[in-house]
C-alpha positions in Angstrom: 14.6 -63.5 -60.1 11.9 -64.1 -57.4 14.7 -63.8 -54.8 16.6 -60.8 -56.1 14.0 -59.0 -58.3 10.7 -59.7 -56.7 8.8 -56.8 -58.2 9.9 -57.6 -61.7 9.1 -61.3 -61.1 5.5 -60.2 -60.7 5.2 -60.2 -64.4 6.7 -63.6 -64.8 4.0 -64.9 -62.5 1.4 -63.1 -64.6 2.8 -64.8 -67.7 2.5 -68.1 -65.9 -1.1 -67.4 -65.1 -1.6 -67.0 -68.9 0.0 -70.4 -69.6 3.7 -69.6 -69.9 6.2 -72.3 -69.0 8.8 -71.1 -66.5 12.2 -72.8 -66.5 14.8 -72.0 -63.8 18.4 -73.1 -64.2 20.4 -72.6 -61.0 22.8 -74.5 -58.7 20.3 -73.9 -55.9 16.5 -74.6 -55.5 15.3 -71.1 -54.7 12.0 -69.1 -54.4 12.1 -68.9 -58.2 12.5 -72.7 -58.5 9.5 -73.2 -56.2 7.1 -71.6 -58.7 8.9 -72.8 -61.9 7.6 -75.6 -64.0 11.1 -77.0 -64.4 14.1 -76.5 -62.1 17.4 -77.5 -63.6 20.4 -78.0 -61.3 23.8 -77.1 -62.8 27.4 -76.8 -61.8 28.3 -73.1 -61.3 30.5 -71.9 -64.1 29.4 -74.4 -66.8 26.6 -72.5 -68.5 28.2 -72.2 -71.9 28.3 -76.0 -72.1 24.6 -76.1 -71.2 23.6 -73.3 -73.7 25.9 -74.7 -76.3 24.0 -78.0 -76.0 20.8 -76.1 -76.8 22.4 -74.6 -79.9 23.5 -78.1 -81.0 19.9 -79.4 -80.3 18.4 -76.6 -82.5 20.8 -77.2 -85.3 20.9 -81.0 -85.5 17.1 -81.2 -85.3 16.6 -78.3 -87.7 14.4 -76.5 -85.2 15.7 -73.0 -86.2 13.3 -70.4 -87.6 14.7 -70.7 -91.1 13.2 -67.5 -92.7 14.2 -65.4 -89.8 17.7 -66.8 -89.6 18.4 -66.5 -93.4 17.1 -62.9 -93.6 17.9 -61.4 -90.2 21.2 -63.0 -89.1 24.6 -63.4 -90.6 24.1 -67.1 -90.9 24.6 -67.0 -94.8 27.8 -64.9 -94.5 30.9 -66.7 -95.7 33.9 -66.4 -93.4 37.6 -66.0 -94.4 39.2 -69.3 -95.3 42.0 -68.5 -92.8 39.6 -68.9 -89.9 40.4 -71.7 -87.6 38.0 -72.9 -84.9 38.6 -74.3 -81.4 38.2 -77.7 -82.9 41.4 -77.1 -84.8 43.5 -75.9 -81.9 42.1 -77.8 -78.9 40.3 -74.8 -77.4 42.0 -71.9 -79.1 40.8 -70.0 -82.1 43.1 -69.1 -85.0 45.2 -65.9 -84.5 46.3 -66.6 -80.9 49.5 -64.8 -80.0 51.0 -66.5 -76.9 53.6 -63.8 -76.3 51.0 -61.1 -76.2 48.3 -63.2 -74.6 45.8 -62.0 -77.1 44.2 -62.8 -80.4 44.9 -61.2 -83.8 41.3 -61.1 -84.9 41.8 -60.5 -88.6 41.3 -64.2 -89.5 37.8 -64.0 -88.0 36.6 -61.6 -90.7 34.2 -62.3 -93.6 35.7 -63.3 -96.9 36.8 -60.3 -98.9 36.5 -57.8 -96.0 39.6 -56.1 -94.5 38.7 -54.8 -91.1 41.8 -52.5 -90.9 41.3 -51.1 -94.3 41.7 -47.3 -94.8 39.3 -45.6 -95.3 37.4 -47.7 -92.9 35.6 -50.6 -94.6 32.1 -51.6 -93.3 31.9 -55.0 -91.8 29.4 -56.4 -94.2 29.5 -59.8 -95.8 30.6 -59.7 -99.4 29.8 -63.3 -100.1 26.6 -65.0 -98.9 25.0 -68.4 -99.3 21.3 -68.2 -98.6 21.0 -71.9 -98.8 23.2 -72.1 -95.7 25.2 -75.0 -97.3 28.6 -73.5 -98.0 31.2 -75.1 -95.6 32.5 -71.7 -94.5 29.1 -69.9 -94.1 28.4 -68.9 -90.5 25.6 -71.5 -90.2 27.9 -74.4 -91.0 30.7 -73.1 -88.8 28.2 -72.9 -85.9 27.1 -76.5 -86.5 30.7 -77.7 -86.4 31.6 -75.6 -83.4 28.8 -77.0 -81.3 28.8 -80.5 -82.6 30.5 -81.9 -79.5 28.0 -80.1 -77.1 25.8 -83.2 -77.0 23.3 -84.1 -74.2 25.8 -86.6 -72.8 28.5 -83.9 -72.8 26.2 -81.5 -71.1 25.6 -84.1 -68.4 29.3 -84.8 -68.0 30.3 -81.1 -67.8 27.3 -79.5 -66.1 26.0 -82.3 -63.9 22.6 -81.8 -65.4 20.9 -85.1 -66.3 20.6 -85.6 -70.1 16.9 -86.3 -70.0 16.3 -83.1 -68.1 18.4 -81.1 -70.5 16.5 -82.5 -73.4 13.2 -81.5 -71.8 14.5 -77.9 -71.5 15.7 -77.8 -75.1 12.5 -79.2 -76.5 10.3 -77.0 -74.4 12.3 -73.9 -75.6 12.0 -75.0 -79.2 8.3 -75.8 -79.0 7.7 -72.3 -77.5 9.5 -70.4 -80.2 9.0 -69.7 -83.9 6.5 -67.9 -86.0 3.6 -68.1 -83.5 5.4 -68.3 -80.2 8.3 -66.6 -78.4 10.5 -67.3 -75.4 12.6 -65.0 -73.3 15.9 -65.4 -71.3 16.3 -63.5 -68.0 19.7 -63.4 -66.4 21.6 -61.4 -63.8 25.2 -61.5 -62.3 25.0 -65.2 -62.1 25.9 -65.0 -65.8 27.8 -61.8 -65.8 30.4 -62.3 -63.1 32.6 -64.9 -64.8 35.9 -64.8 -66.8 33.7 -65.7 -69.8 30.6 -63.7 -68.7 30.2 -61.8 -72.0 30.2 -65.1 -73.9 27.5 -66.6 -71.6 25.2 -63.9 -72.8 26.4 -64.2 -76.4 25.4 -67.9 -76.3 21.9 -67.0 -75.2 21.8 -64.4 -78.0 22.7 -67.1 -80.5 19.9 -69.3 -79.3 17.4 -66.4 -79.5 18.5 -65.5 -83.0 18.2 -69.1 -84.2 14.7 -69.4 -82.7 13.6 -66.0 -84.0 13.0 -64.6 -80.5 14.9 -61.3 -80.9 13.0 -58.1 -81.4 9.6 -59.8 -80.8 7.1 -59.5 -78.0 7.7 -62.1 -75.3 11.2 -62.7 -76.6 14.6 -61.3 -76.2 17.2 -61.3 -73.4 16.5 -59.4 -70.2 19.5 -58.4 -68.2 18.1 -58.0 -64.7 19.8 -55.1 -62.9 20.6 -55.3 -59.2 20.0 -51.6 -58.4 17.3 -49.2 -59.3 19.6 -47.4 -61.8 22.4 -49.7 -62.8 21.3 -49.2 -66.4 21.3 -45.5 -65.9 24.9 -45.6 -64.6 26.1 -47.3 -67.8 24.0 -44.9 -70.0 25.3 -41.6 -68.7 27.8 -43.3 -67.5 30.1 -44.2 -64.6 32.1 -46.6 -66.7 35.8 -45.6 -67.2 35.9 -46.2 -70.9 32.7 -44.6 -72.1 31.2 -41.2 -72.5 27.4 -40.7 -72.3 25.3 -42.6 -74.8 28.1 -45.3 -75.3 30.4 -43.0 -77.1 34.0 -44.1 -76.7 36.4 -42.3 -74.4 39.4 -40.8 -76.4 42.5 -42.9 -76.3 46.1 -41.6 -76.1 48.1 -41.3 -78.3 45.8 -42.3 -81.2 43.0 -39.8 -80.9 45.0 -36.7 -81.6 42.0 -34.4 -82.4 38.2 -34.4 -82.8 38.2 -35.7 -86.4 40.6 -38.5 -85.7 38.5 -39.6 -82.7 35.2 -39.5 -84.6 36.7 -41.3 -87.6 38.0 -44.1 -85.4 34.6 -44.7 -83.9 31.9 -43.9 -86.5 30.8 -46.7 -88.8 30.7 -46.2 -92.5 27.5 -48.3 -92.4 24.6 -48.6 -89.9 23.3 -46.2 -87.3 26.8 -45.5 -85.8 27.4 -43.4 -88.9 25.6 -40.7 -86.9 28.4 -40.6 -84.3 29.6 -37.1 -85.2 26.2 -35.6 -84.4 26.1 -37.1 -81.0 29.7 -36.3 -80.2 29.4 -32.6 -81.2 26.1 -32.2 -79.2 27.7 -33.8 -76.2 30.7 -31.5 -76.3 28.4 -28.5 -76.7 26.6 -29.7 -73.5 30.0 -29.9 -71.7 31.5 -26.6 -72.9 28.7 -24.5 -74.3 29.7 -21.5 -76.3 33.3 -22.2 -75.9 33.0 -25.4 -78.0 33.3 -24.3 -81.7 34.2 -26.0 -84.9 37.5 -23.9 -84.9 38.7 -25.4 -81.7 37.5 -28.9 -82.4 34.5 -28.5 -80.1 36.9 -28.4 -77.1 37.8 -32.0 -77.7 41.3 -31.5 -76.2 39.6 -30.7 -72.9 38.5 -34.3 -72.5 40.7 -36.7 -70.5 42.5 -39.4 -72.5 42.6 -43.1 -71.7 46.2 -44.3 -71.3 45.4 -47.9 -70.4 42.7 -50.1 -68.8 41.5 -48.1 -65.8 38.8 -50.5 -64.8 38.0 -51.3 -61.1 40.5 -54.2 -60.5 43.4 -52.4 -62.2 42.6 -49.2 -60.2 42.7 -51.1 -56.9 45.9 -52.9 -57.9 47.4 -49.5 -58.7 46.2 -48.1 -55.4 48.0 -51.0 -53.6 51.1 -50.2 -55.6 51.0 -46.5 -54.6 50.1 -45.2 -58.0 46.7 -43.7 -57.0 46.6 -40.9 -54.4 42.9 -40.2 -54.0 39.7 -42.1 -54.4 36.0 -41.2 -54.5 33.5 -43.9 -53.4 29.8 -43.0 -53.9 26.9 -45.4 -53.7 29.3 -48.3 -53.5 31.0 -50.3 -50.7 34.0 -52.1 -52.4 35.5 -53.4 -49.2 32.4 -55.7 -49.0 30.9 -55.8 -52.4 34.0 -56.2 -54.5 36.4 -59.2 -54.9 39.4 -59.8 -52.7 38.5 -57.6 -49.7 42.0 -57.8 -48.3 43.5 -56.3 -51.5 40.7 -53.7 -51.5 41.7 -52.6 -48.0 45.4 -52.7 -48.8 44.7 -50.3 -51.6 42.8 -48.0 -49.4 45.7 -48.0 -46.9 48.1 -46.7 -49.6 45.9 -43.7 -50.5 46.6 -40.1 -49.3 42.9 -39.4 -49.2 39.5 -41.1 -49.5 36.1 -39.6 -50.0 33.1 -41.7 -49.0 29.5 -40.7 -49.5 26.9 -42.9 -48.0 23.9 -43.2 -45.7 25.9 -44.9 -43.0 29.5 -45.3 -41.9 30.1 -48.3 -44.2 33.1 -50.6 -44.1 34.9 -48.7 -46.8 34.8 -45.6 -44.6 35.8 -47.5 -41.5 38.5 -49.8 -43.0 41.2 -48.1 -41.0 39.7 -49.1 -37.6 37.4 -52.0 -38.3 38.7 -54.8 -40.6 39.9 -58.4 -40.3 43.5 -57.2 -40.5 42.9 -54.8 -37.6 41.2 -57.5 -35.5 44.1 -59.9 -36.1 46.7 -57.3 -35.2 48.4 -57.5 -38.6 47.8 -53.8 -39.2 47.6 -51.0 -36.6 45.2 -48.0 -37.2 47.9 -45.5 -36.2 50.1 -46.7 -39.0 47.4 -45.9 -41.7 48.0 -42.5 -43.1 45.0 -42.3 -45.4 42.8 -39.3 -44.6 39.1 -40.3 -44.9 36.4 -37.7 -45.6 32.9 -39.0 -45.0 30.0 -37.1 -46.5 26.4 -38.0 -45.5 24.3 -38.8 -48.5 20.6 -38.3 -49.3 18.3 -41.3 -49.7 16.2 -41.8 -52.8 13.2 -40.4 -51.0 15.1 -37.2 -50.3 16.0 -36.2 -53.8 14.5 -35.7 -57.2 15.8 -37.6 -60.3 15.4 -40.6 -62.5 15.9 -44.3 -62.1 16.7 -46.2 -65.4 15.8 -49.8 -64.9 16.3 -53.2 -66.5 14.2 -52.4 -69.6 15.9 -49.0 -70.2 12.8 -47.2 -68.7 13.5 -43.8 -67.1 11.1 -43.2 -64.2 11.1 -39.9 -62.3 11.1 -40.1 -58.5 10.0 -37.1 -56.6 11.6 -35.8 -53.4 9.3 -36.7 -50.5 11.2 -34.9 -47.7 14.2 -32.7 -47.5 17.4 -34.6 -46.6 18.3 -34.1 -42.9 21.3 -32.1 -41.7 24.2 -32.0 -44.1 23.0 -34.8 -46.2 23.0 -34.0 -50.0 22.2 -35.9 -53.2 25.0 -37.1 -55.5 23.8 -34.6 -58.1 24.1 -31.6 -55.7 27.5 -32.9 -54.3 29.0 -33.1 -57.8 27.5 -29.7 -58.8 28.9 -28.0 -55.7 32.3 -29.7 -56.1 32.4 -28.4 -59.7 31.5 -24.8 -58.5 34.4 -24.9 -56.0 36.9 -26.4 -58.5 36.1 -23.7 -61.0 36.7 -21.1 -58.4 40.1 -22.7 -57.4 41.2 -22.9 -61.0 39.8 -19.5 -62.1 43.1 -17.7 -62.4 45.2 -20.6 -63.7 47.2 -20.1 -66.9 47.9 -23.7 -67.6 46.3 -25.3 -70.7 45.4 -28.4 -68.8 43.2 -26.5 -66.4 40.9 -25.3 -69.3 39.1 -28.6 -68.9 37.6 -27.2 -65.7 37.7 -23.5 -66.6 35.7 -23.9 -69.8 33.0 -26.1 -68.4 29.4 -24.9 -69.0 28.5 -25.2 -65.3 25.5 -23.0 -64.7 22.5 -24.7 -63.2 19.6 -23.2 -61.2 19.2 -24.0 -57.5 16.2 -24.1 -55.3 14.9 -24.7 -51.8 16.3 -23.8 -48.3 19.5 -25.8 -49.1 20.0 -24.2 -52.5 20.2 -27.6 -54.2 20.6 -28.0 -57.9 17.3 -28.4 -59.8 17.3 -32.0 -61.1 14.9 -31.2 -64.0 17.4 -28.7 -65.4 19.9 -31.4 -65.7 17.4 -33.7 -67.4 16.7 -30.9 -69.9 20.4 -30.6 -70.8 20.7 -34.4 -71.1 17.6 -34.4 -73.4 19.2 -31.6 -75.5 18.0 -28.4 -77.1 18.6 -26.1 -80.0 21.2 -23.4 -79.3 19.3 -20.7 -81.2 16.1 -20.7 -79.1 16.8 -23.1 -76.2 13.8 -25.4 -77.2 14.2 -29.0 -76.2 14.8 -31.3 -79.1 12.1 -33.9 -79.8 14.6 -36.8 -80.2 18.0 -37.9 -81.3 17.2 -37.6 -85.0 17.1 -33.8 -84.5 20.7 -33.6 -83.3 23.2 -31.9 -85.7 26.9 -31.9 -86.2 27.3 -28.2 -86.8 27.1 -27.0 -83.2 23.5 -25.9 -83.4 22.2 -28.6 -80.9 23.2 -29.6 -77.4 22.6 -33.0 -75.9 24.2 -34.5 -72.8 23.2 -38.1 -73.8 21.9 -38.7 -77.3 20.0 -41.9 -76.4 18.0 -39.9 -73.8 17.0 -37.2 -76.3 13.2 -37.0 -76.2 12.9 -37.6 -72.5 12.2 -33.9 -72.0 10.5 -33.2 -75.4 8.4 -30.1 -75.6 9.6 -29.1 -72.2 7.6 -31.9 -70.6 9.2 -34.3 -68.2 8.3 -37.5 -70.0 9.9 -39.7 -67.4 7.3 -38.6 -64.8 4.3 -39.9 -66.8 2.2 -42.3 -64.7 -0.8 -43.5 -66.8 -1.9 -46.9 -65.5 -1.3 -49.9 -67.7 -5.0 -50.7 -67.6 -5.7 -47.5 -69.6 -3.3 -48.2 -72.5 -1.9 -51.0 -74.7 0.6 -53.6 -73.7 3.6 -51.4 -74.7 2.4 -48.9 -72.0 4.2 -46.0 -73.7 2.7 -43.5 -71.3 4.4 -44.8 -68.2 7.8 -43.2 -67.8 10.0 -43.0 -70.9 12.3 -45.6 -72.5 15.4 -44.9 -74.5 15.8 -44.6 -77.3 12.9 -42.6 -78.7 10.5 -44.0 -76.0 10.9 -47.3 -77.7 9.9 -50.2 -75.4 11.5 -53.0 -77.4 14.9 -52.8 -79.2 15.1 -54.1 -82.8 11.4 -54.5 -83.0 11.5 -54.3 -86.8 12.3 -58.0 -86.4 8.7 -58.6 -85.2 7.7 -58.3 -88.8 8.8 -60.5 -91.7 11.1 -59.2 -94.6 8.0 -57.8 -96.4 7.0 -55.8 -93.3 4.1 -58.0 -92.2 3.8 -59.4 -88.7 5.2 -63.0 -88.4 2.1 -63.7 -86.4 -1.2 -61.9 -85.9 -1.2 -62.8 -82.2 2.4 -61.5 -81.9 1.9 -58.4 -84.1 4.0 -55.5 -82.7 5.2 -53.2 -85.5 4.6 -53.4 -89.2 4.8 -51.5 -92.5 1.7 -49.6 -93.4 1.5 -49.5 -97.2 -1.2 -46.8 -97.3 0.7 -44.4 -95.0 4.1 -45.5 -96.3 5.6 -45.7 -92.8 6.2 -48.1 -90.0 3.6 -48.2 -87.3 2.3 -50.5 -84.5 2.0 -50.9 -80.8 5.4 -49.4 -80.1 7.7 -46.8 -81.6 9.3 -48.7 -84.5 13.0 -49.3 -84.1 13.6 -48.4 -87.7 13.8 -45.5 -90.1 10.1 -44.5 -90.1 9.6 -44.1 -93.8 12.0 -46.7 -95.1 10.0 -49.4 -97.0 10.9 -53.1 -96.8 11.8 -53.0 -100.4 14.6 -50.4 -100.0 18.1 -51.5 -101.0 21.1 -49.3 -100.5 23.1 -48.2 -103.6 26.9 -48.8 -103.9 27.8 -45.3 -102.6 25.5 -45.3 -99.6 27.0 -44.4 -96.2 25.9 -44.4 -92.6 22.2 -45.1 -92.0 21.5 -45.1 -95.8 23.2 -48.5 -95.9 20.4 -50.0 -93.8 18.2 -52.1 -96.1 14.5 -52.2 -95.6 14.8 -55.8 -94.2 17.8 -55.2 -91.9 16.3 -55.0 -88.4 19.4 -54.8 -86.3 20.2 -51.2 -87.2 23.1 -50.6 -84.7 25.1 -53.4 -86.4 27.2 -52.3 -89.3 25.4 -54.9 -91.6 21.9 -54.7 -90.0 22.1 -58.4 -89.0 22.0 -60.2 -85.8 25.5 -61.8 -85.3 25.6 -65.5 -84.7 29.3 -65.2 -85.4 31.1 -62.0 -84.1 33.7 -60.9 -86.6 34.7 -58.0 -84.3 34.1 -56.5 -80.9 35.1 -59.5 -78.7 38.6 -60.2 -77.3 38.1 -63.9 -76.6 36.6 -65.5 -79.7 33.9 -65.1 -82.4 31.9 -67.9 -80.9 31.2 -68.8 -77.2 33.3 -71.7 -76.1 33.2 -73.6 -72.9 36.1 -72.8 -70.6 36.4 -73.7 -67.0 36.5 -70.9 -64.3 40.0 -69.7 -63.2 39.6 -72.1 -60.3 37.7 -75.3 -61.0 37.0 -78.6 -59.4 37.5 -80.4 -62.7 39.6 -80.4 -65.8 38.0 -79.0 -69.0 36.4 -82.0 -70.7 35.9 -80.4 -74.0 39.3 -78.9 -74.7 42.9 -79.0 -73.7 42.7 -75.2 -73.0 41.5 -75.1 -69.5 40.4 -71.5 -69.0 39.5 -68.5 -71.2 42.9 -67.8 -72.8 42.2 -64.1 -72.9 41.1 -63.7 -69.3 42.6 -60.9 -67.2 44.8 -62.0 -64.4 46.8 -60.2 -61.7 49.8 -62.3 -60.7 50.6 -60.7 -57.3 51.5 -61.9 -53.9 48.4 -60.3 -52.5 46.2 -62.0 -55.1 47.1 -65.7 -55.0 45.3 -68.2 -57.3 44.5 -71.9 -56.7 45.6 -74.7 -59.0 43.5 -74.5 -62.2 41.6 -77.7 -61.4 41.4 -80.4 -58.7 43.5 -78.4 -56.2 43.6 -80.8 -53.2 43.7 -77.9 -50.8 40.4 -76.5 -52.1 38.2 -79.3 -53.2 34.8 -77.7 -53.1 33.0 -75.2 -55.4 31.6 -71.9 -54.1 29.0 -69.6 -55.6 27.8 -66.4 -54.1 24.2 -64.9 -54.2 21.8 -62.4 -52.8 18.9 -62.5 -50.5 15.6 -60.7 -50.7 15.9 -59.3 -47.2 19.3 -57.6 -47.7 20.5 -55.3 -50.5 23.9 -56.0 -52.1 26.8 -55.0 -49.7 24.3 -54.3 -46.9 24.9 -50.5 -46.6 21.2 -49.8 -46.7 19.8 -53.0 -45.1 22.1 -54.0 -42.2 21.2 -50.8 -40.4 17.4 -51.5 -40.5 16.1 -53.5 -37.6 13.2 -55.3 -39.4 15.4 -56.5 -42.3 18.2 -57.4 -39.9 15.8 -59.5 -37.8 14.7 -61.4 -40.9 18.3 -62.4 -41.9 20.5 -61.8 -38.8 23.7 -63.7 -39.6 26.1 -64.6 -42.3 25.6 -68.2 -43.3 26.8 -70.9 -45.7 24.4 -73.2 -47.4 25.5 -76.8 -47.7 24.0 -80.1 -48.6 23.4 -82.9 -46.0 26.0 -84.9 -47.8 28.7 -82.2 -47.6 27.7 -81.6 -43.9 28.3 -85.3 -43.1 31.6 -85.3 -45.1 33.0 -82.3 -43.3 31.4 -82.7 -39.9 29.2 -79.6 -40.2 26.2 -79.1 -37.9 23.1 -77.1 -38.8 23.3 -73.8 -36.9 26.9 -74.4 -36.0 30.0 -72.7 -37.3 32.0 -73.3 -40.4 35.2 -71.8 -41.7 35.5 -71.3 -45.4 39.0 -70.7 -46.8 40.7 -69.7 -50.0 44.2 -68.6 -50.7 43.1 -65.0 -50.3 41.3 -65.2 -47.0 39.2 -67.2 -44.6 35.8 -66.4 -43.2 33.3 -67.9 -40.8 29.6 -68.5 -41.2 26.7 -70.2 -39.6 25.9 -73.5 -41.3 22.6 -74.0 -43.1 22.2 -77.6 -44.0 19.7 -77.6 -46.8 18.2 -79.7 -49.5 18.2 -76.7 -51.8 21.8 -77.2 -52.8 22.6 -80.8 -53.7 25.7 -82.6 -54.8 26.0 -83.3 -58.5 27.9 -85.8 -60.6 30.5 -84.3 -63.0 32.9 -86.5 -65.0 32.3 -89.4 -62.7 33.0 -87.6 -59.5 30.8 -86.0 -56.9 30.9 -82.2 -56.8 29.8 -80.4 -53.7 28.7 -76.7 -54.0 28.6 -74.2 -51.2 26.3 -71.2 -51.4 27.3 -67.9 -49.8 25.3 -64.7 -49.5 27.5 -61.7 -49.6 25.6 -59.0 -47.6 27.5 -59.0 -44.3 30.6 -57.3 -42.9 31.8 -55.5 -39.8 29.3 -52.6 -39.5 25.6 -52.3 -39.0 23.0 -53.8 -36.6 23.9 -57.3 -37.7 27.4 -58.3 -38.6 29.4 -61.2 -40.1 32.3 -62.0 -42.4 32.3 -60.8 -46.0 32.0 -63.6 -48.6 33.9 -61.5 -51.2 37.0 -61.6 -49.1 37.5 -65.1 -50.5 37.4 -64.1 -54.2 40.5 -63.3 -56.3 41.1 -60.8 -59.0 40.5 -62.4 -62.4 38.3 -60.9 -65.1 36.4 -61.1 -68.3 38.7 -59.5 -71.0 35.8 -57.7 -72.7 34.3 -55.8 -69.8 36.8 -56.3 -66.9 34.2 -57.9 -64.7 35.4 -60.2 -61.9 34.7 -63.9 -61.5 32.6 -64.1 -58.4 30.2 -66.9 -59.2 32.5 -70.0 -59.5 35.7 -70.7 -57.5 37.1 -73.3 -55.3 37.5 -73.4 -51.5 37.8 -75.5 -48.4 35.1 -75.7 -45.7 35.7 -77.1 -42.2 33.7 -77.2 -39.0 34.5 -74.5 -36.4 35.2 -70.8 -36.2 38.0 -69.1 -38.0 41.3 -68.2 -36.4 41.6 -64.9 -34.7 45.4 -64.9 -34.6 48.1 -63.8 -37.0 48.2 -67.3 -38.5 45.1 -66.3 -40.4 47.1 -64.0 -42.7 46.7 -65.0 -46.3 49.3 -67.5 -47.4 50.1 -68.5 -43.8 50.0 -71.9 -42.2 46.2 -72.1 -42.6 46.7 -72.4 -46.4 49.0 -75.4 -46.8 51.2 -75.6 -49.9 50.4 -78.0 -52.7 51.9 -81.4 -52.2 51.0 -82.7 -55.6 54.5 -83.4 -57.1 52.9 -83.9 -60.5 51.8 -80.3 -60.8 54.4 -79.0 -63.1 52.2 -77.2 -65.6 53.3 -74.1 -67.4 51.8 -70.7 -66.6 48.3 -70.6 -68.1 47.9 -68.8 -71.4 46.6 -65.3 -70.4 47.4 -61.7 -70.0 49.5 -61.4 -66.9 49.2 -58.3 -64.8 51.3 -57.6 -61.7 52.6 -54.7 -59.7 56.3 -53.9 -59.5 56.5 -54.9 -55.8 54.1 -57.8 -55.9 54.9 -59.7 -59.1 55.6 -63.4 -59.0 58.1 -65.3 -61.0 57.2 -68.3 -63.0 59.1 -70.6 -60.8 57.3 -69.3 -57.7 54.0 -70.0 -59.4 55.1 -73.6 -60.2 56.1 -74.1 -56.6 52.5 -73.4 -55.6 53.0 -70.0 -54.0 50.4 -68.6 -56.4 
């Protein structure tokens, strides 16, 4: 966090000044480690074993916050007797379908609940045991599931000494409970794994057991790598969501508006309001043309036909299925996995649009790339037409950043963008204007999606750029009758009388005032600082803060008081906007016919959940299991010590000749472990930092970080050159021999880890090979994120080859000579293109 999020880390240091204990768990000793009270070395890719050990420590020593757990989590819920754990099937949960490579999740449900019942049945436990003693209650299932995650097991799997692990577990427990809270901060070191979602789920289980959710100083903070990564998922840029986390329609199931809403609204909990948010969004898209009679123009929306996430899209590009590609504010050739496959996909396009501050590698792939340098590909043979549009920097445009804590902060344009540079907002607006003109006279039904758009925004200035505040006003929402901005999402209606481009942002322009531009200093307000910017939803600074009070509505602790029930005023009040129905008393209990938000009891703090509880056990929503389970990365240096199932069985794979995998464990060709990371001096793929002289001078060259022991083993010299190789590619880097990254002992063997920053490539003032060229396509099944933080590789002294022998799969990647390797294909969802697919016998021969 100190390295990659230095401004946010300021507050960690302030907490330390007030007595907080800082624990840093990381394979490397970094700037964060240097100021932490405890640094914990760990093998990259083994965090679920470490966190599962903490869960086991909490449960076996009865350190959980009992009253919180019984009342605010699903610990008492009794699960279907058909449920089978990984302990029963050696690493697989019940319901696994080997042919489909997926789980039938019905057996994970609560007893007496049918998840697929029609009409839709709420996922709420029918049978509970508040004593937590029933053998099938969630609490007892949790104890059994993590019983093998002992301190000794943590040491054997993670390489973390047992006494150090115990110190962390005890410190965390001692700083949690009624009077104290602890927080987890994570970034892509947890996200970019084939089990990334389950990493974070394990932390959530710990925080729920310790009573750290929804309370000041607690929770889980997802550190965002860009100024508006959170904003890009809110509004969003994700392929499978509409603004405010509404689901994209899916073909052929969502035949009309009502079918779509019914498939996504919940009969209980706050998602029962789905229809209001959906109607208001379609009114924002299509204005007066969206009416109840035509289903609010629902049929104008595009439909999902399959998984169109990033890796699938690139694979489709390489297979000639995608003709055009927009790249805006991203540099996938450098920042995404398997750079050679990224560039192959670009070479198969008819056209590519790139918007950026500089001619980044994604724009220059056709004349500056490793394949071009080696002579494998000739620029004149690439038919892709590349359009480069110069972009405005953040200082040259108005708009908002939405940061780690969901805080919208307005940034004002300092200067006009030079020349032809334009903001993304203006580019998309102008593109929409031109498309509407092109399709104006079309008589095809499909073109109504563009023709019917409400696309009328004011412009200003010498360049006639769109007014950003006008877009914020539409996102906030307003009443159709008088155009007045709505005060918040509770004012949205399902009858077409309100407009809102993103329901969770409703209130950010309340009263016609740009709330995101507020700048009252923290010294002039309370700790919640509600007059600095605006946080979604409802300017709420902490989600689920009803959990900061006990079931009767009183603060768990006076020193940790945050929101509480005011008996005199008969409403919730406190330091923050209560994340609860304002006038719902703690004593409220829903009747048998209650629906939607009326099903939320007065002591159910997790209002976005269908049962109002924090889920220790996930009966729905996850593809790879109701409880986090330790699986090894796709490519590991060791065999899974806990289960016979080596990797996440539900992981996404792409079995293609241009995406070869290593042996699942102990591949003799690739005996070392790689993890990638960022530097303070450079920003992500380097598109903004490698062109700046002062930052380039601070970190001038791509390097690899190795221990003195690994350097001695492989003949590496500090400051010299090393070649790092996987089956996908090879790169070269300067050697940094460092005590910051040390060998660890795992299962009786020494594991050497290599650290690689990923900021360099072929363009800019400083250049170097791209670390992400080494990484294969394999993904988390829940969110389709790649596994970039743990993989195997070879490192050798000297510079990489410049000749054609460096082609992936050539002589520099020797075949496996281990005759004993005759394993079956791993249990997974296999994906491959028609031209690049591999047969099972080819995989067994080691060609994958």
